[in-house]
C-alpha positions as CSV (number, residue, x, y, z in Angstrom):
1,M,4.4,13.7,13.5
2,E,7.5,11.4,14.4
3,K,10.9,10.3,12.9
4,K,10.0,6.8,11.3
5,E,6.1,8.5,10.4
6,V,7.7,11.7,8.2
7,E,10.8,9.3,6.9
8,A,7.3,7.0,5.3
9,Y,5.6,9.5,3.8
10,S,8.0,10.7,2.0
11,W,8.6,7.9,0.5
12,I,5.4,7.5,-0.1
13,A,4.9,10.9,-1.5
14,R,7.8,10.4,-3.9
15,G,6.3,7.5,-5.4
16,S,3.4,8.3,-7.7
17,L,2.8,4.3,-7.8
18,R,3.3,4.3,-3.7
19,R,0.9,6.8,-3.8
20,A,-1.8,4.9,-5.7
21,V,-1.3,1.4,-3.5
22,I,-1.5,3.6,-0.7
23,R,-5.0,5.5,-1.8
24,A,-6.4,2.1,-3.0
25,L,-6.4,0.2,0.8
26,E,-9.3,2.0,1.9
27,K,-10.0,-1.6,3.0
28,P,-8.7,-4.9,3.3
29,R,-8.5,-6.0,0.0
30,I,-6.6,-9.0,-2.3
31,V,-4.0,-7.0,-4.5
32,S,-5.7,-8.2,-7.8
33,D,-8.6,-5.7,-6.1
34,I,-5.6,-3.1,-4.8
35,Y,-4.4,-3.1,-8.4
36,K,-7.6,-2.1,-10.2
37,E,-8.4,0.6,-8.0
38,A,-4.7,1.7,-7.8
39,K,-5.3,2.0,-12.0
40,N,-7.8,4.5,-11.3
41,Y,-4.9,6.7,-9.8
42,N,-2.1,5.7,-11.9
43,P,-3.0,4.1,-15.2
44,L,0.8,2.6,-15.8
45,I,0.5,0.7,-12.7
46,S,1.0,-2.9,-13.2
47,L,0.0,-5.9,-11.1
48,N,3.7,-6.9,-10.6
49,N,4.1,-3.1,-9.3
50,T,1.1,-3.7,-7.3
51,S,3.0,-6.4,-5.3
52,D,6.4,-5.2,-5.2
53,T,4.9,-2.2,-3.7
54,L,2.6,-4.0,-1.2
55,R,6.0,-6.2,-0.2
56,D,7.7,-2.8,0.4
57,F,4.7,-1.4,2.7
58,E,5.2,-4.7,5.0
59,K,8.7,-3.9,5.4
60,M,8.4,-0.7,6.5
61,K,5.2,-1.7,8.9
62,I,2.6,0.7,6.5
63,A,0.6,-2.4,5.6
64,T,0.1,-5.7,6.3
65,C,-0.7,-9.4,5.1
66,I,-3.7,-10.7,7.1
67,N,-3.5,-14.3,6.3
68,P,0.3,-14.8,4.8
69,K,0.2,-18.9,4.9
70,E,-2.0,-18.4,1.8
71,K,-0.3,-18.1,-1.7
72,V,-3.8,-17.0,-3.7
73,G,-5.7,-14.4,-2.3
74,R,-3.5,-12.4,0.6
75,I,-5.4,-9.9,2.0
76,Y,-3.4,-6.9,2.4
77,K,-4.7,-3.7,5.0
78,L,-3.2,-0.8,6.6
79,T,-1.8,-0.5,10.0
80,L,-2.2,2.3,12.5
81,L,1.2,4.1,10.7
82,G,-0.3,3.5,7.0
83,E,-3.6,4.8,8.0
84,K,-2.2,8.1,9.3
85,I,0.1,8.7,6.2
86,R,-3.4,7.6,4.0
87,K,-5.5,10.5,5.7
88,E,-2.4,13.1,5.1
89,L,-2.0,12.5,1.4
């Protein structure tokens, strides 16, 4: 793994909410569906936590929004980096 990958992996591994969100992103999904799936991994997660985590994932190039102009129903998917990390978890 490269340094960037190691840093991103470590950052996700340290956060139970981040781990829940990355596990829920096995395929492209809207935020509410990601939240519902992530709740199976961490019952304490909220919809707001999910949205915040996805924004952080975008900043770190772990996930991307494939329809960013939409105000409602934004679809997120993992980048190659995100998929690598998800497989490792």
